C-alpha positions in Angstrom: -53.6 -0.2 25.3 -51.1 1.8 23.1 -48.8 -0.3 20.9 -45.3 -0.9 22.3 -42.8 0.5 20.0 -39.1 -0.5 20.5 -36.2 0.5 18.2 -32.7 -0.6 17.7 -29.7 -0.3 15.3 -28.0 -3.0 13.3 -24.8 -3.4 11.0 -23.0 -0.7 12.6 -19.4 -0.6 11.4 -20.6 -2.6 8.4 -21.1 -5.7 10.4 -23.3 -8.6 9.3 -26.8 -9.0 10.7 -26.7 -12.5 11.7 -29.5 -15.0 12.6 -28.2 -14.9 16.1 -28.9 -11.1 16.2 -32.5 -11.4 15.0 -33.0 -14.0 17.8 -31.6 -11.6 20.2 -34.1 -8.8 18.9 -37.1 -11.3 19.4 -35.8 -12.2 22.8 -35.6 -8.6 23.8 -39.3 -8.0 22.8 -40.4 -10.9 25.0 -39.0 -9.3 28.1 -41.4 -7.5 30.4 -39.5 -4.1 29.8 -37.8 -4.5 26.4 -34.7 -2.4 26.0 -35.3 0.7 23.5 -32.5 2.2 21.4 -30.7 -1.1 21.4 -27.8 -2.3 19.2 -26.9 -5.6 17.9 -23.7 -6.7 16.2 -21.3 -4.5 18.3 -20.2 -5.1 22.0 -21.1 -1.8 23.5 -19.5 -1.8 27.0 -19.4 2.1 27.3 -23.1 3.1 26.8 -24.4 -0.4 27.3 -26.8 -0.4 24.4 -26.0 -3.9 22.9 -28.2 -6.9 23.3 -26.8 -10.2 24.7 -26.1 -12.7 21.8 -26.6 -16.3 22.3 -23.4 -18.3 21.7 -25.5 -21.4 20.5 -24.7 -22.2 16.9 -27.5 -21.2 14.4 -27.4 -22.3 11.0 -30.3 -21.2 8.8 -29.1 -22.7 5.4 -31.5 -25.1 3.6 -30.6 -28.7 3.5 -28.4 -29.6 0.5 -26.7 -26.1 0.5 -22.9 -26.2 0.4 -20.8 -23.5 1.8 -17.1 -22.9 0.8 -14.6 -20.5 2.1 -11.3 -19.7 0.3 -8.5 -17.9 2.0 -6.1 -16.0 -0.1 -3.6 -13.3 -0.5 -4.5 -10.0 -2.3 -3.2 -10.1 -5.8 -2.7 -13.9 -6.0 -5.8 -14.2 -8.0 -7.9 -16.2 -5.5 -10.8 -13.6 -5.7 -11.0 -13.5 -9.4 -10.8 -17.4 -9.7 -13.6 -17.7 -7.2 -15.7 -15.3 -9.2 -15.1 -17.5 -12.2 -15.9 -20.6 -10.3 -19.3 -19.3 -9.0 -20.2 -18.1 -12.5 -19.5 -21.6 -13.8 -21.6 -23.3 -11.0 -24.4 -20.8 -11.7 -24.2 -21.1 -15.6 -23.5 -24.8 -16.0 -25.5 -26.5 -13.3 -29.0 -26.4 -12.0 -27.7 -25.2 -8.6 -28.5 -21.7 -7.2 -25.4 -19.9 -6.5 -24.1 -17.1 -4.1 -20.6 -15.2 -3.6 -19.5 -12.7 -1.2 -15.9 -11.5 -1.0 -14.1 -10.1 2.0 -10.8 -8.5 1.8 -8.9 -5.6 3.4 -7.9 -2.4 1.6 -4.3 -3.1 1.0 -3.6 -2.8 -2.7 -2.0 -6.4 -2.7 -0.6 -8.6 0.0 -3.7 -8.3 2.2 -5.9 -11.1 3.2 -8.8 -12.0 1.1 -11.7 -14.6 2.0 -14.2 -15.7 -0.5 -17.4 -17.0 0.5 -19.3 -19.3 -2.0 -22.7 -21.1 -1.4 -24.5 -23.3 -3.9 -27.3 -25.7 -3.5 -30.8 -27.0 -5.0 -32.8 -24.4 -3.0 -32.7 -20.5 -3.4 -30.1 -19.0 -1.1 -31.3 -16.3 1.2 -28.4 -15.8 3.6 -27.2 -12.2 3.2 -24.1 -12.7 5.3 -20.6 -14.2 5.2 -20.3 -18.0 5.9 -20.0 -19.1 9.4 -20.4 -22.8 8.8 -18.5 -24.3 6.1 -18.5 -27.5 4.3 -15.3 -26.9 2.4 -12.2 -24.4 3.4 -9.2 -23.8 1.3 -6.1 -21.8 2.0 -3.6 -20.7 -0.6 -0.9 -19.5 1.8 0.9 -22.0 4.2 2.0 -19.1 6.5 -1.7 -18.6 7.3 -1.7 -21.8 9.5 0.2 -19.9 12.2 -1.6 -16.5 11.8 -5.5 -17.1 11.6 -7.9 -19.7 13.0 -8.5 -21.2 9.4 -10.9 -24.0 10.3 -13.3 -22.2 12.6 -16.8 -23.1 11.6 -15.7 -26.0 9.4 -18.3 -28.7 9.8 -17.6 -32.2 11.1 -16.6 -34.4 8.1 -15.8 -31.3 6.0 -12.9 -31.0 3.5 -9.7 -28.8 4.0 -7.3 -28.0 1.2 -3.9 -26.4 2.0 -1.5 -25.0 -0.5 2.0 -25.9 1.0 5.3 -27.3 0.2 5.4 -29.6 3.3 5.6 -33.4 3.3 3.5 -35.4 5.6 6.3 -35.5 8.2 6.8 -31.8 7.9 3.0 -31.2 8.4 3.3 -32.9 11.8 5.8 -30.3 12.8 4.5 -27.1 11.1 0.8 -27.2 11.7 -0.4 -25.9 15.0 -1.6 -28.4 17.7 -4.9 -26.6 17.7 -5.4 -27.2 14.0 -4.2 -30.9 14.1 -6.6 -31.4 17.0 -9.6 -29.9 15.1 -9.0 -32.0 11.9 -8.7 -35.2 14.0 -11.7 -34.5 16.3 -13.9 -33.5 13.5 -13.0 -36.2 11.0 -12.0 -33.6 8.4 -10.8 -34.8 5.0 -7.4 -33.0 4.6 -5.6 -32.4 1.1 -2.5 -30.6 0.2 -0.9 -29.4 -3.2 2.1 -27.5 -3.8 0.6 -25.0 -6.2 3.5 -22.5 -5.7 6.0 -25.0 -7.2 3.6 -25.8 -10.1 3.2 -21.9 -10.7 6.9 -21.2 -10.7 7.6 -24.2 -12.9 5.1 -23.1 -15.6 6.1 -19.3 -15.4 3.1 -18.0 -13.5 5.1 -16.7 -10.6 2.8 -16.1 -7.5 -0.4 -16.6 -9.6 -1.6 -20.1 -8.6 -5.3 -19.3 -8.4 -6.3 -21.6 -11.1 -4.4 -24.5 -9.8 -6.4 -24.2 -6.5 -9.6 -23.8 -8.5 -8.9 -27.0 -10.4 -8.2 -28.7 -7.2 -11.5 -27.4 -5.6 -13.6 -28.6 -8.6 -12.0 -32.0 -8.3 -12.8 -32.2 -4.6 -16.3 -30.7 -4.7 -17.4 -33.1 -7.5 -20.2 -30.7 -8.5 -19.2 -31.1 -12.3 -17.2 -33.9 -13.9 -13.5 -32.9 -13.4 -12.9 -33.0 -17.2 -16.0 -30.7 -17.8 -14.9 -28.3 -15.1 -11.4 -28.1 -16.6 -12.9 -27.1 -19.9 -15.2 -24.5 -18.3 -12.1 -23.0 -16.2 -10.0 -22.9 -19.5 -12.8 -20.9 -21.2 -12.8 -18.6 -18.2 -9.0 -18.2 -18.6 -9.4 -17.1 -22.2 -12.1 -14.5 -21.3 -10.0 -13.2 -18.4 -6.4 -13.3 -19.7 -6.8 -13.5 -23.4 -5.9 -9.9 -23.7 -2.6 -10.7 -22.0 -1.5 -13.0 -24.8 -1.6 -16.6 -25.9 1.2 -17.5 -23.7 -0.5 -16.5 -20.5 -3.5 -18.4 -21.7 -1.7 -21.5 -22.2 0.3 -21.4 -18.9 -2.9 -21.0 -17.0 -4.6 -23.9 -19.1 -1.6 -26.1 -18.2 -2.0 -25.1 -14.6 -5.6 -26.2 -14.6 -4.6 -29.6 -15.9 -1.7 -30.1 -13.1 -4.1 -28.7 -10.3 -6.4 -31.6 -11.1 -3.7 -34.1 -10.7 -1.5 -32.7 -7.9 -3.8 -33.4 -5.0 -2.6 -35.4 -2.1 -4.7 -36.7 0.7 -3.5 -36.6 4.0 -3.9 -39.5 6.5 -4.6 -37.8 9.9 -2.8 -39.7 12.8 -5.2 -40.6 15.6 -2.8 -39.1 18.2 -3.5 -35.6 16.7 -7.1 -35.9 18.5 -5.3 -35.8 22.0 -2.6 -33.3 21.3 -2.1 -30.7 24.2 -2.3 -27.0 24.1 0.8 -25.3 23.5 1.9 -22.3 25.7 2.1 -19.1 23.9 5.7 -17.9 23.2 6.8 -14.9 25.4 6.3 -11.8 23.2 8.1 -8.4 23.4 6.3 -5.6 25.1 4.0 -4.1 22.5 2.0 -0.6 22.6 -1.6 -1.0 23.7 -2.8 0.0 20.1 -0.9 -2.9 18.7 -1.8 -5.4 21.1 -5.5 -4.6 21.6 -6.5 -3.2 18.1 -4.0 -3.9 15.3 -3.4 -7.5 16.2 -6.9 -8.8 16.7 -7.9 -6.9 13.5 -5.3 -8.6 11.5 -6.2 -11.9 13.0 -9.7 -11.3 11.5 -11.1 -10.9 15.0 -12.1 -7.2 14.6 -15.8 -7.9 15.1 -14.9 -9.0 18.7 -13.4 -5.7 19.7 -15.6 -3.8 22.3 -16.4 -0.1 22.0 -14.2 0.6 25.1 -11.0 -0.6 22.8 -11.5 2.8 21.0 -11.6 5.2 23.9 -9.3 8.0 23.3 -9.7 7.9 19.5 -13.2 9.4 19.1 -11.9 12.0 16.7 -10.6 9.2 14.3 -6.9 9.7 14.9 -4.7 6.8 14.5 -1.3 6.4 15.7 1.7 6.5 13.2 4.2 3.8 12.6 2.0 0.9 13.2 2.7 -1.0 9.8 6.1 -1.8 11.1 4.4 -4.3 13.5 2.5 -6.4 10.9 5.6 -8.2 9.4 3.4 -9.8 6.9 6.1 -11.9 5.1 4.3 -12.0 2.0 7.1 -12.3 -0.5 8.1 -15.6 -2.0 11.7 -14.3 -2.6 13.5 -11.5 -0.9 16.9 -9.7 -1.8 20.1 -10.8 -0.2 23.0 -8.4 0.0 26.2 -9.4 -1.7 28.8 -6.7 -0.5 31.9 -7.7 -2.6 30.0 -6.2 -5.8 28.3 -3.3 -4.1 29.2 0.2 -5.2 27.3 1.9 -2.3 25.2 3.9 -4.7 22.0 3.4 -2.6 20.0 3.2 -5.8 18.2 0.1 -4.6 17.1 1.7 -1.4 16.2 4.9 -3.3 13.6 3.2 -5.5 12.3 0.5 -3.0 8.5 0.9 -2.9 8.2 -0.3 0.7 11.3 1.1 2.3 12.3 -2.7 3.2 16.0 -2.2 2.1 18.2 0.6 3.6 21.8 1.5 4.0 23.4 2.0 7.5 26.5 3.5 8.8 28.2 2.0 11.8 30.7 3.4 14.0 33.8 1.2 14.6 32.4 0.5 18.2 29.1 -0.5 16.6 30.8 -2.7 14.2 32.7 -4.5 16.9 29.4 -5.1 18.8 27.3 -6.1 15.8 26.2 -9.6 15.3 28.9 -11.7 13.5 26.5 -12.4 10.6 26.2 -8.7 9.9 28.3 -8.1 6.8 29.8 -4.6 6.3 32.6 -2.9 4.2 34.3 0.6 4.5 32.0 3.3 3.8 33.0 5.1 0.6 33.0 8.9 1.3 32.9 8.3 5.0 35.8 6.2 6.1 35.1 6.6 9.7 32.1 4.3 9.2 31.3 0.7 8.1 28.6 0.5 5.2 25.9 -2.2 5.6 22.8 -2.7 3.5 20.1 -3.9 5.5 16.9 -6.0 4.2 13.7 -6.6 6.1 12.5 -9.9 4.6 9.1 -9.8 6.3 8.3 -6.5 5.2 9.5 -6.8 1.6 7.1 -7.5 -1.2 9.4 -9.3 -3.5 9.1 -7.1 -6.3 12.7 -7.4 -7.4 13.2 -3.8 -8.6 16.2 -3.4 -6.3 18.0 -6.3 -8.1 16.9 -4.8 -11.6 18.0 -1.4 -10.8 21.5 -2.4 -9.4 24.1 -1.0 -11.6 26.8 -3.4 -10.5 28.0 -5.6 -13.4 27.7 -8.9 -11.3 24.8 -7.4 -9.2 25.2 -6.9 -5.5 21.7 -8.2 -4.7 20.2 -11.5 -5.4 16.7 -12.8 -4.9 16.6 -15.7 -2.6 13.6 -17.6 -1.1 12.2 -16.0 1.9 12.8 -19.0 4.2 16.5 -18.9 3.6 16.6 -15.1 4.5 14.8 -15.3 8.0 18.2 -14.8 9.5 18.2 -11.3 8.3 15.3 -10.3 10.7 17.4 -9.9 13.9 20.1 -8.1 11.7 17.4 -5.6 10.6 16.3 -5.0 14.0 19.9 -4.5 15.2 20.3 -1.9 12.5 17.2 0.0 13.5 18.5 0.0 17.1 21.7 1.8 16.2 22.2 5.4 17.5 21.1 8.1 15.0 23.8 9.8 13.2 24.1 13.0 11.2 24.2 12.5 7.4 27.8 12.8 6.3 26.4 13.3 2.7 24.3 15.8 0.9 20.7 14.7 1.4 19.7 16.3 -2.1 21.5 13.3 -3.7 20.6 9.9 -4.7 23.2 8.4 -2.3 22.9 11.0 0.6 19.0 11.0 0.6 18.9 7.3 1.5 20.8 7.9 4.9 17.8 9.9 6.0 15.2 7.8 7.6 12.2 7.1 5.5 8.9 8.1 7.2 6.8 6.0 4.9 7.5 2.4 5.2 5.9 -1.0 4.6 2.7 0.2 3.1 0.1 -2.1 1.6 0.9 -0.9 -1.9 1.3 -3.5 -4.8 4.7 -5.2 -5.3 6.7 -2.7 -7.6 4.5 0.2 -7.1 5.5 3.3 -9.0 3.8 5.7 -6.6 5.2 4.9 -3.1 8.9 5.7 -4.0 8.0 9.4 -4.6 6.1 9.7 -1.4 8.7 8.1 0.6 11.4 10.2 -0.9 9.6 13.3 0.2 9.4 12.1 3.7 13.2 11.7 3.7 13.7 15.1 2.5 10.8 17.0 4.7 9.0 14.4 6.5 9.6 15.6 10.1 7.5 18.8 9.2 5.1 17.6 6.5 1.4 18.2 6.4 -0.2 15.8 3.8 -3.8 16.3 2.6 -4.4 13.1 0.5 -7.1 12.7 -2.2 -9.0 9.4 -2.1 -7.4 6.8 -4.4 -4.4 4.5 -4.5 -2.3 6.8 -2.5 -5.0 7.1 0.3 -5.3 3.4 0.5 -1.8 2.5 0.9 -1.2 5.6 3.0 -3.7 4.8 5.7 -5.7 1.4 5.5 -6.9 0.6 9.2 -5.6 -0.6 11.4 -2.0 0.0 10.2 -0.5 3.1 9.2 2.7 3.3 7.3 3.6 6.9 7.7 5.9 6.9 10.7 8.1 9.1 13.0 11.7 9.6 13.4 13.7 9.0 16.5 12.3 12.3 18.1 8.7 11.4 17.4 8.5 13.8 14.4 6.7 12.7 11.2 4.1 13.6 8.7 0.7 14.4 9.8 -1.6 12.8 7.3 -5.3 13.3 6.6 -7.9 12.3 4.0 -11.0 14.2 3.1 -12.8 13.2 0.0 -12.0 12.7 -3.7 -13.1 16.1 -5.2 -12.1 18.6 -2.5 -8.5 17.5 -1.6 -6.9 20.5 -3.1 -9.1 22.7 -1.1 -8.7 20.6 2.1 -4.8 21.1 1.7 -5.4 24.9 1.3 -7.6 24.8 4.4 -4.8 22.9 6.3 -2.1 25.6 5.1 -4.4 28.6 6.1 -5.1 27.0 9.5 -1.4 26.4 10.5 -0.6 29.8 9.1 -3.2 31.5 11.3 -1.6 29.9 14.4 2.0 30.7 13.2 1.0 34.5 12.5 -0.4 34.7 16.1 2.8 32.9 17.2 4.9 35.5 15.4 3.0 38.3 17.2 3.7 36.5 20.7 7.4 36.3 19.8 7.6 39.9 18.8 6.0 40.8 22.2 8.4 38.4 24.0 11.3 40.2 22.7 10.5 43.1 25.0 10.5 40.8 28.1 13.6 40.5 30.3 14.7 37.4 28.6 18.5 36.2 28.2 20.4 37.4 25.3 20.8 33.9 23.9 16.9 33.7 23.9 16.5 37.0 22.4 18.9 36.1 19.6 17.2 32.8 18.9 13.8 34.4 18.8 14.9 37.2 16.6 16.4 34.8 14.2 13.3 32.7 14.3 11.1 35.8 13.5 13.3 36.9 10.8 13.3 33.6 8.9 10.1 31.8 10.0 8.7 31.3 6.5 12.0 29.8 5.3 11.8 25.9 5.2 15.5 25.3 5.0 16.8 25.2 8.7 13.4 25.8 10.1 13.7 22.6 12.3 17.1 23.7 13.7 15.8 27.3 14.4 12.8 26.0 16.1 14.9 23.5 18.2 17.2 26.2 19.3 14.1 28.4 20.6 12.5 25.3 22.3 15.6 24.3 24.1 15.9 27.9 25.5 12.2 28.2 26.3 12.3 24.9 28.3 14.5 26.7 30.8 12.9 30.2 30.7 9.2 29.6 30.1 8.4 29.8 33.9 9.5 33.6 33.9 6.6 34.7 32.1 3.1 33.5 30.9 3.9 34.6 27.3 6.8 32.4 27.3 4.8 29.6 28.6 2.2 30.1 25.8 4.9 30.1 23.1 6.3 27.0 24.5 3.0 25.2 24.5 2.6 26.0 20.8 6.2 25.0 20.0 5.3 22.5 17.3 4.3 25.5 15.1 7.7 27.2 15.4 8.8 24.8 12.8 7.5 25.8 9.3 5.2 23.1 8.1 5.7 21.8 4.6 2.2 21.6 3.2 1.7 18.8 0.6 -1.2 17.7 -1.4 -1.2 14.2 -2.7 -3.5 12.6 -5.4 -3.7 10.6 -8.6 -4.4 11.6 -12.1 -8.1 10.9 -11.8 -8.2 13.5 -9.0 -5.9 16.0 -10.4 -6.9 15.9 -14.2 -10.5 15.1 -13.8 -12.6 15.3 -10.8 -10.7 17.6 -8.5 -9.2 19.7 -11.3 -11.5 22.7 -10.4 -10.2 22.8 -6.8 -6.6 22.1 -8.1 -6.9 25.1 -10.4 -8.2 27.3 -7.6 -5.5 26.4 -5.3 -2.6 26.9 -7.9 -4.2 30.3 -8.8 -4.0 31.2 -5.0 -0.5 32.2 -5.0 -0.2 30.3 -1.5 2.8 28.4 -0.5 1.5 25.0 -1.1 3.0 21.9 -2.9 1.1 19.4 -5.1 2.3 15.9 -6.1 0.3 14.1 -8.7 1.0 10.4 -9.0 0.2 10.0 -12.8 -0.6 6.4 -13.7 -2.7 7.6 -16.5 -5.8 5.7 -15.2 -7.9 5.6 -12.2 -5.9 3.0 -10.6 -7.7 2.5 -7.4 -11.1 1.8 -8.9 -9.9 -0.8 -11.7 -8.1 1.4 -14.3 -10.9 3.6 -15.8 -9.5 6.2 -18.3 -8.8 9.8 -17.3 -8.0 12.9 -19.1 -4.4 11.9 -18.4 -4.8 8.6 -20.6 -3.3 9.0 -23.8 -4.6 8.2 -27.3 -4.7 4.3 -28.0 -4.4 3.1 -24.4 -7.2 0.5 -23.6 -8.8 1.2 -20.2 -12.2 0.9 -18.8 -14.6 3.2 -20.5 -12.1 3.2 -23.5 -12.1 -0.6 -24.4 -11.3 0.2 -28.1 -8.6 2.6 -27.3 -9.0 6.2 -26.0 -9.6 8.6 -28.9 -8.8 12.1 -27.4 -5.2 13.3 -26.4 -3.7 13.4 -23.1 -4.4 16.7 -21.1 -1.2 18.8 -20.6 -1.7 19.6 -17.0 1.7 21.0 -16.5 1.5 23.4 -19.3 -1.9 24.6 -18.2 -0.3 25.4 -14.6 2.6 27.1 -16.2 0.3 29.7 -17.7 -0.1 31.3 -14.4 3.7 32.3 -14.4 4.1 31.9 -10.5 3.5 28.3 -10.3 6.7 25.9 -9.9 5.8 23.0 -12.2 8.0 19.9 -12.7 7.4 16.8 -14.6 9.5 13.8 -13.3 10.1 10.1 -13.6 12.2 8.6 -10.9 13.6 5.6 -13.0 14.5 7.8 -15.8 16.4 10.6 -13.8 16.8 10.3 -10.0 18.8 13.5 -9.7 16.2 15.5 -11.6 13.5 13.9 -9.3 15.4 15.1 -6.2 16.0 18.7 -7.6 12.4 19.1 -8.5 11.2 18.2 -5.0 13.7 20.5 -3.5 13.0 23.3 -5.6 9.2 22.9 -5.4 9.6 22.9 -1.5 11.8 25.9 -1.5 9.6 28.0 -3.9 7.4 30.3 -1.6 4.4 30.0 -4.0 2.3 27.1 -5.4 4.1 24.0 -6.9 3.0 21.2 -8.9 5.0 18.0 -9.5 3.7 15.5 -11.9 5.3 12.1 -11.4 5.1 9.2 -13.8 4.1 6.1 -11.9 4.1 2.6 -13.4 1.1 0.5 -12.3 -0.2 -2.8 -12.5 -3.1 -1.6 -14.8 -0.5 -0.8 -17.4 0.3 -4.6 -17.8 4.0 -4.4 -18.1 5.2 -7.5 -20.1 8.3 -7.3 -18.0 6.6 -7.4 -14.9 6.3 -5.0 -12.1 9.7 -6.1 -10.9 10.9 -3.7 -13.7 8.6 -0.8 -13.0 11.5 1.6 -12.6 13.2 0.4 -15.8 9.9 0.9 -17.5 9.7 4.5 -16.7 13.2 4.9 -18.1 12.0 3.3 -21.2 9.1 5.7 -21.4 11.4 8.7 -21.2 13.9 7.2 -23.7 11.2 6.6 -26.1 9.7 10.1 -25.8 6.6 8.8 -24.4 7.1 10.8 -21.2 9.2 14.1 -20.9 11.1 15.4 -18.1 11.0 19.3 -17.3 11.2 22.0 -14.7 9.6 25.3 -14.8 11.0 27.5 -11.9 9.7 31.1 -11.5 12.8 32.1 -9.5 14.9 31.8 -12.5 13.1 34.9 -14.0 14.5 37.0 -11.3 17.9 36.0 -12.3 17.3 36.9 -16.0 17.2 33.2 -16.9 14.6 31.0 -18.8 12.3 29.6 -16.1 11.8 26.4 -18.2 14.4 23.7 -18.3 13.9 20.7 -20.5 15.7 17.8 -18.7 15.1 14.8 -21.0 17.3 14.4 -24.1 15.8 14.0 -27.5 14.2 10.5 -27.8 16.3 7.7 -29.3 14.4 4.6 -28.6 11.4 3.1 -30.5 8.1 4.6 -29.4 6.2 1.6 -30.8 8.3 -1.0 -29.1 7.8 0.9 -25.8 3.9 0.7 -26.5 4.1 -3.0 -27.3 5.8 -3.7 -23.9 2.7 -2.8 -22.1 -0.7 -4.8 -22.3 -2.9 -1.6 -22.3 -1.4 -0.9 -25.8 -0.4 -4.3 -27.1 -3.9 -5.7 -26.5 -5.3 -3.0 -28.9 -3.4 -4.4 -31.7 -4.8 -8.0 -31.1 -8.3 -6.9 -30.4 -8.7 -4.2 -33.1 -6.0 -4.4 -35.6 -7.9 -2.3 -38.0 -7.7 0.8 -36.0 -4.6 0.1 -33.8 -1.8 1.2 -36.0 -3.6 4.6 -36.6 -4.2 5.3 -33.1 -0.4 4.3 -32.2 0.6 6.8 -34.7 -1.5 9.5 -33.3 -0.1 8.8 -29.8 3.3 9.1 -31.1 2.5 12.4 -33.0 0.9 13.8 -29.8 4.1 12.9 -27.9 6.5 14.5 -30.5 4.4 17.6 -30.5 4.6 17.9 -27.0 8.4 17.5 -26.9 8.7 20.1 -29.7 6.6 22.5 -27.6 8.8 21.9 -24.6 12.0 22.4 -26.8 10.9 25.7 -28.0 10.0 26.8 -24.3 13.5 25.8 -23.4 15.0 28.0 -26.3 15.8 25.1 -28.5 
């Protein structure tokens, strides 16, 4: 009798292999005819390979094992605090310990769930927790969004960070949650960690407060001893940020131990009825059947059939607009009386959550009475309104910081006080599109163009997204983007939501990500592919001119053929041809063929995005090859001077003295001058920009780079959380201004077109530095911590950094003829 061999696959899509799956495999083997080539973990309702999984609860944890889950918000410190907690338990008790961390790929503001197990016996559960003894939640808004208590054992403990009183809890908590708490005899505690953190100056970082409360409730270690261990962990984690940060977190630990309030659960909660779901507006199938379940942490329940039609990996654009995460503690409120309508706030907003709008007199009359407006300066036929989306704002505060009005035309207010802005925002988005009455290559005019990058998962105050957003406002309806793996690929396309979106005509950027190291080549391939199609299209158009077509179509096709490779006006020329072809395409198969390929009548604006880790280091060989090709391709480098996405490792862009991973005692080699290397080819447009320092120069560089019919390289200085700005990321744009004023970063443009006009191609756009270079360095933890940790070498490295910067400036000044 030959042996029976049965095979299958598990962990598809990164799913856990659970005890129930193992049982299903053995149940399959017991059958007279076991299913071969089976799967477990997925619900395959298309090819029907998945085995049936028992719904019976299976808990294989050994007696005495405690399982804890912590729900948090990306960047609130929950994950880091839980790493400290599990180390304390493992190092200072006789217990075995295990930790898993589950979080989405948003840079901040996404959901995180920490899974901690500890007990007297070895822990052999290689999967996330499904049966918990303790659950904590750091965000009160989660009670409406997620099934927080699923799997919490009878008699377990639930800790909720919220500002609600006992009476408010009765109103705010969903009936399903209250019923679970009562029916399962859950011990329920609350504390207002947000109030404590803000009072102590910690802002939204209340992680240590929650951890202190956990240790008091868990009673694994005496509370006083646990507090000492937590404070030691604070010194280790935050010591480089200064004694003040250490002191604030230590005070937070003490308050967290004392601020707990136990909630008496009313007996009536056990019999509360189900509440009918509120009627919701019609949603696209993708949103209802994929995005919303995934955002509710129910993605593992999606069947294979949900993805029919998406086999090639294509995701629809504009889906981030449906998330409405509401992650900000405070959001801006427009105060029109002081507003100069400069639009700088919208220009620098990292998440496109604040936008100017122009209303006709009729629209103003029909608008909600709460919608404030004033006569539009420079376009008096319209009313001007500054719209804010409080549920999409990340609360960074850069808009308020950058506002030039003496009394400030924006003020940060608590999120709950600004929810009335939600319908006003939706009303503004519903207004009829209008032609831009201003020059779009201007700070003010650019912001009346619809941003086609909105509500990304980037960090609050991100220095990268404003550049990409601005490009989409200038060229987004015809952009093709190849994006290197890194921060920009994560905030640019993190399943299930996509922040790149379309305009009212359905036109927007086409975005793709290949790898880290081959992105320049990938972008070049996109360019050559679209060009091959357009070259064939040009031959077809030339042949069509010999057909008996109307004079108007003949003129439009001739005009298109003559100017097909010019970006400016390309959309309008293409639209003119398309409109006429729609009427005449039935007269000849060739016209039908041209019409079918109408998307390529518009000249694509080909861009390659990536960070300095890609451009300066790992992808440099490919980048150099593409810049040397002479092809009409544009490269935008988000220069944060570290590998931002992987935790802040040093790159060849990192200057001398900066502390980064792999340069713990300060980097010893000077920053690579990528721009100078590219300029050596002579036919590459090169610009170095910093939005917060000179918005007009940023706009000019982008417009000139796109117009240049050869390779272009824009190097954009981007403030980053890895820099450790002492002023906070709410001042990230101002920090770029300080970088230029101090001579740390220089602005220039190298435009080969100027040579044909007999002019110097190099233009130095930043003035001679006037501010203190050393003061700028001390304003960022990546430099200031070197002085605290390695005082013997810090000053000499700082001096070397300043010498390097001055040498670069003098080199640029000589190039400019100065």
